[in-house]
Each structure stands twice: as C-alpha cells, then as structure tokens.
LOLORO-601834 format. One record per residue (C-alpha): x negated, y negated, z; residue number from 0. Coordinates in steps of 0.05 Angstrom, whole numbers, plus 5000, padded with zeros to 4 digits. Example, Ala and Ser with C-alpha at 12.3 -4.5 7.8 and 13.67 -1.06 7.14 Angstrom:
BEGIN
4754, 5090, 5156, 0
4727, 5021, 5143, 1
END
This chain:
BEGIN
5305, 5591, 5478, 0
5368, 5561, 5484, 1
5367, 5545, 5557, 2
5295, 5509, 5544, 3
5326, 5468, 5497, 4
5380, 5450, 5535, 5
5337, 5436, 5596, 6
5290, 5390, 5555, 7
5347, 5349, 5532, 8
5374, 5341, 5603, 9
5299, 5319, 5626, 10
5294, 5260, 5574, 11
5371, 5244, 5564, 12
5366, 5183, 5612, 13
5307, 5152, 5578, 14
5338, 5168, 5505, 15
5402, 5133, 5525, 16
5369, 5075, 5552, 17
5320, 5072, 5493, 18
5385, 5073, 5448, 19
5423, 5024, 5480, 20
5365, 4976, 5482, 21
5347, 4988, 5405, 22
5426, 4974, 5391, 23
5421, 4909, 5426, 24
5355, 4887, 5391, 25
5388, 4905, 5324, 26
5451, 4878, 5343, 27
5426, 4807, 5364, 28
5383, 4806, 5302, 29
5434, 4820, 5256, 30
5472, 4760, 5282, 31
5415, 4718, 5266, 32
5382, 4743, 5202, 33
5409, 4796, 5149, 34
5367, 4859, 5173, 35
5376, 4895, 5102, 36
5338, 4840, 5065, 37
5277, 4826, 5106, 38
5202, 4823, 5080, 39
5155, 4882, 5085, 40
5123, 4860, 5141, 41
5186, 4865, 5189, 42
5200, 4935, 5163, 43
5128, 4955, 5182, 44
5135, 4927, 5250, 45
5197, 4967, 5263, 46
5165, 5029, 5235, 47
5101, 5016, 5278, 48
5151, 5014, 5335, 49
5187, 5082, 5326, 50
5122, 5116, 5310, 51
5092, 5089, 5377, 52
5157, 5114, 5415, 53
5152, 5181, 5385, 54
5077, 5185, 5404, 55
5091, 5162, 5473, 56
5140, 5214, 5482, 57
5094, 5270, 5451, 58
5037, 5250, 5495, 59
5081, 5249, 5563, 60
5125, 5310, 5545, 61
5063, 5356, 5530, 62
5016, 5320, 5574, 63
5065, 5346, 5636, 64
5056, 5411, 5610, 65
4986, 5419, 5594, 66
4959, 5433, 5662, 67
4933, 5500, 5664, 68
4978, 5529, 5714, 69
5042, 5496, 5687, 70
5020, 5519, 5618, 71
5016, 5585, 5641, 72
5084, 5590, 5670, 73
5113, 5557, 5604, 74
5083, 5612, 5564, 75
5098, 5670, 5611, 76
5169, 5685, 5583, 77
5192, 5737, 5543, 78
5195, 5693, 5481, 79
5140, 5688, 5420, 80
5103, 5621, 5426, 81
5130, 5590, 5365, 82
5198, 5598, 5394, 83
5182, 5562, 5457, 84
5148, 5506, 5414, 85
5211, 5502, 5373, 86
5257, 5496, 5433, 87
5210, 5436, 5461, 88
5198, 5402, 5393, 89
5270, 5409, 5374, 90
5292, 5377, 5439, 91
5248, 5317, 5428, 92
5272, 5308, 5355, 93
5343, 5307, 5379, 94
5324, 5253, 5431, 95
5289, 5208, 5382, 96
5352, 5215, 5328, 97
5391, 5185, 5388, 98
5348, 5131, 5407, 99
5317, 5113, 5339, 100
5364, 5131, 5280, 101
5434, 5128, 5313, 102
5434, 5051, 5328, 103
5406, 5037, 5259, 104
5467, 5083, 5233, 105
5515, 5042, 5271, 106
5485, 4973, 5248, 107
5494, 4993, 5179, 108
5564, 5018, 5189, 109
5581, 4946, 5223, 110
5548, 4907, 5166, 111
5584, 4949, 5117, 112
5653, 4944, 5142, 113
5656, 4881, 5179, 114
5609, 4831, 5139, 115
5603, 4812, 5067, 116
5528, 4828, 5070, 117
5500, 4870, 5013, 118
5489, 4947, 5039, 119
5466, 4987, 4982, 120
5452, 5066, 4980, 121
5382, 5056, 4996, 122
5401, 5021, 5062, 123
5435, 5084, 5088, 124
5373, 5120, 5078, 125
5340, 5076, 5138, 126
5364, 5119, 5197, 127
5334, 5181, 5166, 128
5269, 5146, 5152, 129
5260, 5120, 5223, 130
5276, 5191, 5252, 131
5221, 5219, 5203, 132
5171, 5162, 5225, 133
5188, 5172, 5300, 134
5182, 5250, 5292, 135
5114, 5247, 5260, 136
5090, 5199, 5315, 137
5128, 5251, 5363, 138
5088, 5310, 5335, 139
5024, 5272, 5326, 140
5023, 5257, 5404, 141
5039, 5327, 5417, 142
4981, 5346, 5383, 143
4937, 5301, 5412, 144
4956, 5330, 5480, 145
4947, 5403, 5457, 146
4892, 5408, 5414, 147
4820, 5402, 5434, 148
4794, 5337, 5462, 149
4736, 5336, 5415, 150
4781, 5333, 5354, 151
4856, 5325, 5374, 152
4862, 5257, 5351, 153
4855, 5273, 5282, 154
4937, 5278, 5278, 155
4936, 5204, 5281, 156
4915, 5208, 5204, 157
4986, 5222, 5184, 158
5012, 5156, 5216, 159
4956, 5118, 5179, 160
4984, 5152, 5115, 161
5054, 5130, 5129, 162
5036, 5061, 5133, 163
4993, 5054, 5075, 164
5031, 5099, 5027, 165
5049, 5071, 4963, 166
5110, 5117, 4948, 167
5173, 5082, 4925, 168
5244, 5084, 4943, 169
5273, 5152, 4971, 170
5214, 5190, 4949, 171
5183, 5156, 5009, 172
5219, 5199, 5053, 173
5189, 5262, 5013, 174
5117, 5235, 5035, 175
5145, 5229, 5105, 176
5171, 5295, 5113, 177
5109, 5327, 5077, 178
5074, 5291, 5142, 179
5121, 5320, 5188, 180
5116, 5392, 5163, 181
5038, 5391, 5165, 182
5040, 5358, 5239, 183
5090, 5419, 5259, 184
5036, 5464, 5227, 185
4979, 5432, 5270, 186
5022, 5434, 5330, 187
5046, 5508, 5330, 188
4975, 5530, 5317, 189
4953, 5494, 5373, 190
5012, 5521, 5417, 191
4971, 5582, 5447, 192
4949, 5601, 5516, 193
4876, 5579, 5511, 194
4883, 5509, 5485, 195
4807, 5497, 5482, 196
4797, 5558, 5435, 197
4781, 5538, 5363, 198
4827, 5558, 5307, 199
4821, 5634, 5289, 200
4862, 5641, 5226, 201
4848, 5616, 5165, 202
4910, 5580, 5150, 203
4902, 5542, 5221, 204
4832, 5529, 5205, 205
4856, 5497, 5139, 206
4908, 5458, 5170, 207
4865, 5430, 5225, 208
4798, 5418, 5188, 209
4830, 5377, 5129, 210
4858, 5324, 5171, 211
4801, 5319, 5216, 212
4752, 5312, 5162, 213
4793, 5255, 5130, 214
4792, 5224, 5201, 215
4717, 5227, 5203, 216
4722, 5192, 5133, 217
4765, 5141, 5158, 218
4723, 5129, 5217, 219
4661, 5121, 5172, 220
4698, 5065, 5136, 221
4715, 5029, 5198, 222
4642, 5032, 5219, 223
4631, 4999, 5156, 224
4674, 4943, 5171, 225
4646, 4933, 5235, 226
4576, 4926, 5200, 227
4602, 4881, 5150, 228
4628, 4838, 5216, 229
4557, 4839, 5236, 230
4536, 4813, 5172, 231
4587, 4757, 5173, 232
4564, 4733, 5240, 233
4491, 4728, 5212, 234
4515, 4684, 5165, 235
4489, 4713, 5103, 236
4551, 4747, 5077, 237
4571, 4716, 5005, 238
4643, 4700, 5025, 239
4623, 4651, 5084, 240
4557, 4622, 5054, 241
4566, 4549, 5047, 242
4529, 4555, 4977, 243
4543, 4624, 4942, 244
4492, 4660, 4906, 245
4483, 4629, 4838, 246
4515, 4665, 4778, 247
4555, 4710, 4819, 248
4635, 4716, 4824, 249
4638, 4679, 4889, 250
4606, 4619, 4857, 251
4656, 4626, 4798, 252
4717, 4629, 4836, 253
4697, 4564, 4881, 254
4684, 4527, 4816, 255
4741, 4476, 4801, 256
4772, 4497, 4731, 257
4733, 4440, 4690, 258
4666, 4473, 4722, 259
4689, 4543, 4703, 260
4703, 4522, 4631, 261
4639, 4490, 4628, 262
4603, 4548, 4655, 263
4638, 4591, 4602, 264
4618, 4546, 4543, 265
4549, 4541, 4566, 266
4530, 4607, 4536, 267
4580, 4596, 4469, 268
4542, 4602, 4403, 269
4601, 4575, 4367, 270
4587, 4513, 4325, 271
4644, 4476, 4356, 272
4615, 4489, 4425, 273
4580, 4419, 4435, 274
4648, 4388, 4416, 275
4688, 4431, 4464, 276
4647, 4415, 4518, 277
4651, 4342, 4507, 278
4729, 4352, 4503, 279
4731, 4394, 4570, 280
4691, 4338, 4607, 281
4740, 4290, 4586, 282
4804, 4322, 4588, 283
4854, 4345, 4640, 284
4843, 4421, 4653, 285
4908, 4461, 4667, 286
4904, 4520, 4717, 287
4949, 4580, 4695, 288
4974, 4620, 4754, 289
5018, 4682, 4765, 290
5071, 4658, 4811, 291
5100, 4731, 4821, 292
5060, 4770, 4868, 293
5098, 4839, 4857, 294
5149, 4875, 4809, 295
5209, 4901, 4847, 296
5229, 4969, 4835, 297
5300, 4990, 4833, 298
5317, 5032, 4898, 299
5257, 5018, 4936, 300
5274, 5023, 5007, 301
5239, 4953, 5027, 302
5226, 4897, 4982, 303
5157, 4891, 4947, 304
5111, 4842, 4982, 305
5133, 4767, 4969, 306
5191, 4791, 4928, 307
5253, 4741, 4940, 308
5311, 4781, 4925, 309
5360, 4731, 4955, 310
5367, 4653, 4945, 311
5416, 4597, 4967, 312
5460, 4551, 4929, 313
5459, 4490, 4968, 314
5513, 4455, 4927, 315
5559, 4514, 4930, 316
5534, 4533, 5000, 317
5529, 4608, 4979, 318
5477, 4657, 4989, 319
5459, 4705, 4931, 320
5432, 4767, 4949, 321
5417, 4824, 4892, 322
5443, 4889, 4904, 323
5407, 4951, 4872, 324
5468, 4990, 4868, 325
5510, 4941, 4824, 326
5446, 4904, 4793, 327
5478, 4840, 4804, 328
5474, 4785, 4862, 329
5528, 4789, 4911, 330
5546, 4717, 4938, 331
5579, 4703, 5007, 332
5590, 4640, 5036, 333
5542, 4608, 5088, 334
5600, 4566, 5126, 335
5643, 4628, 5141, 336
5605, 4690, 5117, 337
5664, 4710, 5068, 338
5651, 4744, 5001, 339
5639, 4696, 4945, 340
5637, 4733, 4880, 341
5584, 4768, 4831, 342
5525, 4735, 4796, 343
5508, 4775, 4731, 344
5474, 4758, 4663, 345
5510, 4709, 4620, 346
5590, 4691, 4622, 347
5608, 4762, 4632, 348
5568, 4779, 4692, 349
5538, 4836, 4658, 350
5482, 4878, 4701, 351
5411, 4856, 4699, 352
5367, 4899, 4663, 353
5315, 4906, 4721, 354
5313, 4883, 4793, 355
5319, 4807, 4791, 356
5285, 4759, 4842, 357
5290, 4684, 4855, 358
5222, 4651, 4829, 359
5225, 4592, 4873, 360
5152, 4575, 4857, 361
5167, 4574, 4785, 362
5190, 4503, 4751, 363
5264, 4501, 4741, 364
5279, 4494, 4666, 365
5309, 4428, 4639, 366
5376, 4455, 4632, 367
5375, 4499, 4700, 368
5388, 4492, 4773, 369
5337, 4547, 4790, 370
5294, 4608, 4761, 371
5309, 4682, 4765, 372
5262, 4738, 4738, 373
5284, 4810, 4725, 374
5225, 4847, 4689, 375
5209, 4809, 4621, 376
5263, 4765, 4624, 377
5274, 4691, 4653, 378
5343, 4662, 4669, 379
5362, 4597, 4689, 380
5410, 4590, 4742, 381
5471, 4543, 4736, 382
5501, 4524, 4795, 383
5564, 4495, 4768, 384
5586, 4556, 4732, 385
5548, 4604, 4773, 386
5517, 4639, 4717, 387
5448, 4663, 4699, 388
5433, 4653, 4625, 389
5371, 4685, 4595, 390
5325, 4636, 4567, 391
5253, 4666, 4556, 392
5250, 4746, 4543, 393
5185, 4771, 4531, 394
5171, 4841, 4486, 395
5194, 4902, 4522, 396
5141, 4937, 4563, 397
5115, 4865, 4589, 398
5126, 4837, 4659, 399
5136, 4764, 4665, 400
5089, 4739, 4719, 401
5088, 4661, 4711, 402
5113, 4595, 4676, 403
5069, 4534, 4677, 404
5088, 4465, 4641, 405
5030, 4442, 4595, 406
5046, 4374, 4566, 407
5108, 4386, 4525, 408
5100, 4459, 4522, 409
5116, 4518, 4570, 410
5061, 4570, 4585, 411
5087, 4635, 4600, 412
5044, 4693, 4631, 413
5057, 4762, 4628, 414
5013, 4823, 4649, 415
4985, 4828, 4575, 416
4987, 4758, 4545, 417
4997, 4684, 4547, 418
5059, 4656, 4508, 419
5069, 4580, 4485, 420
5136, 4557, 4480, 421
5161, 4488, 4459, 422
5188, 4453, 4517, 423
5233, 4405, 4479, 424
5268, 4472, 4456, 425
5288, 4486, 4531, 426
5326, 4421, 4543, 427
5359, 4420, 4475, 428
5411, 4477, 4486, 429
5420, 4541, 4530, 430
5395, 4592, 4475, 431
5342, 4639, 4483, 432
5271, 4608, 4468, 433
5226, 4640, 4417, 434
5150, 4637, 4428, 435
5107, 4596, 4381, 436
5043, 4628, 4394, 437
5015, 4692, 4431, 438
4946, 4702, 4461, 439
4928, 4772, 4480, 440
4894, 4773, 4552, 441
4823, 4803, 4537, 442
4829, 4846, 4605, 443
4869, 4875, 4652, 444
4919, 4832, 4694, 445
4898, 4865, 4763, 446
4830, 4839, 4748, 447
4846, 4766, 4735, 448
4827, 4715, 4780, 449
4831, 4646, 4741, 450
4864, 4622, 4674, 451
4840, 4549, 4655, 452
4870, 4518, 4590, 453
4860, 4448, 4557, 454
4897, 4425, 4497, 455
4858, 4416, 4437, 456
4874, 4375, 4369, 457
4880, 4443, 4341, 458
4907, 4488, 4389, 459
4887, 4513, 4455, 460
4821, 4532, 4488, 461
4835, 4583, 4546, 462
4786, 4610, 4596, 463
4799, 4677, 4629, 464
4761, 4703, 4692, 465
4752, 4773, 4716, 466
4736, 4770, 4789, 467
4789, 4793, 4835, 468
4763, 4865, 4855, 469
4692, 4849, 4843, 470
4675, 4869, 4914, 471
4708, 4936, 4910, 472
4699, 5000, 4862, 473
4772, 4988, 4834, 474
4746, 4925, 4800, 475
4722, 4910, 4727, 476
4647, 4888, 4719, 477
4661, 4816, 4727, 478
4662, 4771, 4669, 479
4688, 4707, 4639, 480
4717, 4703, 4564, 481
4736, 4638, 4537, 482
4783, 4639, 4472, 483
4811, 4589, 4425, 484
4881, 4596, 4397, 485
4888, 4548, 4336, 486
4955, 4520, 4308, 487
4962, 4580, 4256, 488
4958, 4638, 4317, 489
4889, 4652, 4304, 490
4845, 4679, 4362, 491
4774, 4668, 4361, 492
4726, 4683, 4420, 493
4687, 4622, 4434, 494
4645, 4653, 4490, 495
4637, 4711, 4540, 496
4594, 4706, 4604, 497
4572, 4765, 4644, 498
4582, 4746, 4713, 499
4535, 4781, 4773, 500
4553, 4820, 4829, 501
4545, 4785, 4903, 502
4546, 4852, 4932, 503
4498, 4912, 4928, 504
4526, 4975, 4895, 505
4518, 5011, 4962, 506
4570, 4962, 4989, 507
4619, 4965, 4931, 508
4619, 5037, 4932, 509
4622, 5044, 5006, 510
4691, 5086, 4998, 511
4664, 5132, 4949, 512
4597, 5156, 4969, 513
4609, 5182, 5041, 514
4653, 5239, 5007, 515
4672, 5232, 4934, 516
4718, 5294, 4949, 517
4758, 5256, 5007, 518
4754, 5191, 4972, 519
4795, 5231, 4914, 520
4842, 5266, 4959, 521
4859, 5193, 4999, 522
4868, 5162, 4930, 523
4918, 5224, 4912, 524
4952, 5214, 4974, 525
4965, 5142, 4976, 526
4990, 5147, 4898, 527
5041, 5208, 4914, 528
5106, 5181, 4883, 529
5085, 5115, 4870, 530
5107, 5070, 4820, 531
5043, 5029, 4796, 532
5056, 4956, 4786, 533
5033, 4930, 4724, 534
5007, 4862, 4749, 535
4956, 4905, 4788, 536
4928, 4946, 4735, 537
4848, 4943, 4735, 538
4802, 4970, 4684, 539
4738, 4999, 4742, 540
4669, 5016, 4704, 541
4639, 5085, 4713, 542
4600, 5092, 4780, 543
4526, 5075, 4775, 544
4481, 5136, 4768, 545
4442, 5116, 4834, 546
4507, 5116, 4871, 547
4518, 5186, 4847, 548
4457, 5212, 4863, 549
4461, 5180, 4936, 550
4523, 5213, 4944, 551
4496, 5285, 4919, 552
4435, 5274, 4972, 553
4487, 5268, 5027, 554
4524, 5330, 5004, 555
4454, 5369, 4997, 556
4439, 5340, 5067, 557
4504, 5368, 5094, 558
4493, 5439, 5063, 559
4426, 5446, 5094, 560
4445, 5421, 5160, 561
4512, 5470, 5156, 562
4464, 5526, 5142, 563
4426, 5510, 5209, 564
4493, 5501, 5251, 565
4527, 5560, 5221, 566
4475, 5605, 5251, 567
4482, 5582, 5317, 568
4556, 5588, 5320, 569
4603, 5656, 5328, 570
4628, 5654, 5255, 571
4640, 5719, 5213, 572
4609, 5718, 5144, 573
4670, 5700, 5099, 574
4683, 5638, 5149, 575
4608, 5620, 5147, 576
4605, 5620, 5067, 577
4672, 5583, 5065, 578
4644, 5529, 5113, 579
4578, 5526, 5068, 580
4616, 5510, 5011, 581
4665, 5462, 5048, 582
4603, 5423, 5069, 583
4571, 5421, 5002, 584
4629, 5391, 4968, 585
4666, 5350, 5019, 586
4597, 5324, 5046, 587
4582, 5300, 5120, 588
4659, 5299, 5142, 589
4658, 5369, 5134, 590
4596, 5384, 5172, 591
4619, 5336, 5227, 592
4690, 5377, 5235, 593
4651, 5437, 5237, 594
4610, 5414, 5296, 595
4672, 5389, 5327, 596
4718, 5454, 5313, 597
4659, 5501, 5343, 598
4628, 5470, 5405, 599
4559, 5493, 5424, 600
4588, 5541, 5477, 601
4600, 5582, 5412, 602
4534, 5597, 5399, 603
4513, 5672, 5392, 604
4434, 5689, 5403, 605
4397, 5733, 5356, 606
4406, 5806, 5385, 607
4329, 5827, 5411, 608
4303, 5892, 5395, 609
4295, 5935, 5458, 610
4231, 5979, 5465, 611
4223, 6031, 5518, 612
4183, 6012, 5579, 613
4128, 6056, 5594, 614
4138, 6091, 5659, 615
END
C-alpha cells in the first residue's frame, strides 16, 4: 500500500509542482493588484470552480488510465483488500491537490499577514482548507465518473452542484464540504470492485449510489423545464417578454409607474377619502422607497454576502477602511504607501461595532456626515476629519436596517419589518441619535416586497406596498397590494387591499415540487444545512394547491405501477424489490428512473417454466 501511494505521488509530481507554481504566480499577481481577502462572492465562486475542475480532471485522468480491463485486473491482483488499494490511490490524489491548490493560498495568506497592512482574519486562514475540500470533492467525483457504470456515474456531479449553491455560512460551510467529501469517498469505495459494470449489491452501496442518482435525475428534470421555458420565451408568449403584460397580473404591477401603482390600489378602495386620495396622487409627486442593502452580512462568513461592501475609501485622507470580523472594527491603511493607519470603531472610543458593518454607498449621506455605514439595526455617519463613526439612527432590537430615503424634510427608513419616519431637520442640527416620529408596520414579509410608493398628505402619509417578488415561484406569497394611511397621530388605517393575479399557471410555479415532493424537501434541507437566513429574504408562501398535490400523487402512483412491472423483470431479492417499490411510491419518477439505470435490461430473469415429461 505504501509503495503504491509513493508510486502514485511520483507519477503526478511534475504536474502537481507545475500547478502549484502557476497557482502561486496567479495569486501573487492578483494580490499585487487587489486585496484577495476582500473580493465579492463571484470571485470566490470562480476560484472554487477552478479548484473543482482541476480535481475533476485529475480524477478522470487517473482512474481513466486504470479503467481498461487488463490494467484494472493487474491493479487489483495484489495481496491487498480493494479498499486499501483505493485508499492508496485516492490518498495520493488528495496530497497532490493539497500541494497544488491549498499550499499556494496558505503562502499568500502568510505573505499578506506578515508583509502588508491588509486585514487577514481567522476566517481567511480557512481558505486553504476550503480550497482543498472543494478540489478533493471534484477529484472524487471525477474518479467515480470513471469507475461507476456509464449509465449513471455522472450522478456524482450532484455534490459539486451542492457546494456551489449551499447556503451554509462561515466555518460551517467546511462541514458541508466535508460531508460531501465523505459521501463521494463512500461512492468511490463502493465502485472500486473487480466488475465495474456490476450494480451495487449491498444495502449500503445501493443507498449511497441511488440517492445522488435520484437527485441528479430530479435536477435534470428541472433543467429540462428550463429548456421548455426558453422555447416559451422564443414563441413570444412568455409573460416576462410580452410587450403588453397580462392585465391584472404581477408583471403589469411591476411595470407600472409609482403613480399608476398607487392609483391601481386606490381603485378598489371603499374608504370615504378614496376619491380625494386619488386626486392627490394624480397631482402629487410619488416617492419610491427602496432597499439599498441587498444582503445582511454575518460575522465570520468565509466570503462576503452578495453586494455587501465591507470596505470604503476616504478620498480626503487617502485611506482605505476594511472591516475586520475578528476586531469588529474597520482597519485602515494608506492608499499611498500601504502602511497601517489606524482603527475605526463606534464613537470617540472606537468601540466595536455590534454587528458586521458595511459601507452603504447608495444611501444618502446624512447632513453632518461624509458617508453612511450600516451595522445590523444601526445607521452611522462617518466623519472624515476625526475618522469617527457616530450612531445616528437605531431601530428596535431584532430589526435590520435596509434603506434610507429622503422625502421632503423627512427621512424614511426601511427595515425588514416597518417604515420609520424621522425629521430631517434634527439630522442637520446635531450629531445626536435621532428618534422616529412615526412607525408604519409592513403588511407582509420583506422578501416578498417588490415596491413601496409613498406620497405626503396634509394629514400624514399614504403608502402603497406591493408584494410580487417571488410570485413566479412556490416560495413567494400570493401577490397582493396593500395601501395604508398613516396619519399625523401615528394611527394606521388600511385604505385598500388589491389581490393581484398570477401570470404563470400553477404547474409552472410549482415545477420544482411536483416532480418529487420528497426530493424537493431533501434539496431544501441540504441547501439550508448550517444556513443563517437573512431577514431581508423572509417570505410567506401559501399552501400548495390541491390540484398540484393530486397531480404529484398521480405521478407517484404511476411510478409505483411502473416499478411493479420493472421489478418483476429484474434479478432482485424480495426485500430489495419491496424496498424499491416503497422508494418509487415515496420519491416518484426519479426513483423509477434510478431503478432502471442501476439494473440494466441484462438483469432480466425469465420466469421458470414447468417441465413436463415427453412421451417416448
């Protein structure tokens, strides 16, 4: 085993060294141009894709060279168990990937920590391990693609898709990668047998092979649905690309101007003031209240949340401030010579921020500040002259500040739960913490919210909320519009409630559910494993329509009936046959397809014939 491991290292050492040198040169060049530890999520995904591809190619080439029948028999014709031979080959591959993928990242992190003033947090030291795990998952997936049956071996790629779309946060993402690695290793060991084309025999081998295969078939069905949608778009009848959207639907509402949306909501109002409000809307300026922060950062996340700005430049001081998750403060370094400048915390004492802070470049700067920073439920203004961050707006605990919009002499602050109205004159008068004049609870979930339109009245505000963001999916609420009147005394009255129609049929909206409700639940659970849900993305989906439930049930029944016929024509034991029937009844068509792929037609066993003596 040791000799085989050593021989495999020597076989690929030149490629591994060349890959490590090239990787180090690329990282070294990029670190001279940008701060690799502070890149957006897309950059990290590109790097992760490259590592997975490198591992995949290594697994395909290494096991592809052994897969030829004569070579494979020669490899296994050793006084060693099959699993020890596999461990030697796979262990060598992982060591080679550690040299080519993980070591250069570690060297760059050591350089940036010791030779520059850039921020290197504890989370950044986990990057080499994450790169190794991703590359190793790609390597084992490639190995299984070669060793598994040609009919279904590509199902191992499902785990690479999982790593790309998992919602796990921080070091817990490493656990997801490790779990995927262990499952792939079990699949490769199960496929590492003399007859590579033989289906799995044991219960364990069948489960660890069939489950990814069924998930792969489920994802393929979703991909085929996407192809059908592309044909729908090319026909010109897709609701999103119609020149005139269907009347009364959510696409029409989203394409309306703020004034048209508010008038559409008031058209169904039965309030006594509705005619007057419609006249005021037609003559007044309608303000759009939007969310300028697309995501909420989480402490110690390995990468940055999408669109989060964890650094900003002070052009006056020529200083770049970068947020440190370890210190919970901004660390500054000079843009002229790269030397350390100082720390930026809360107030005059540079206290730690209560939550990860981001620069809100799209937010309007407060009158007495040079920029805006947001940390959780608090808005700070940055003062360049004294390089301080002073808290100006603090929402109740548990809420997330999402946006600030000037409306006349007021500041309208959007959270994940409500609208707050502040007096803009108080913001210009001093640096004190502002107190809201009024609060308007949001009549829905933040993730469903698509538009907020507002006008000032003589007595308060008229605010329209449209909830249509995920109306085309099963995760979104049934679309509707709610118009609220907030008077000067702070009383809230519903002026109108308009139900908005669906532009897509139910079969389309629930296309991710009805092919297999069980696999959809498994997919959601896998994506949410170790995830921290962003309050800004919270939704309130309605119950699944009964006709969709009946349709999914009919597909599962069809799968069971087809499985009964198929199991009779395959060489399966009675317990295995019953287990597959149960799987097809619960999982549906993906389980039926996996049964057909795992046990080819050659496994057919004819019914025994009764032999009768022949007459002499």
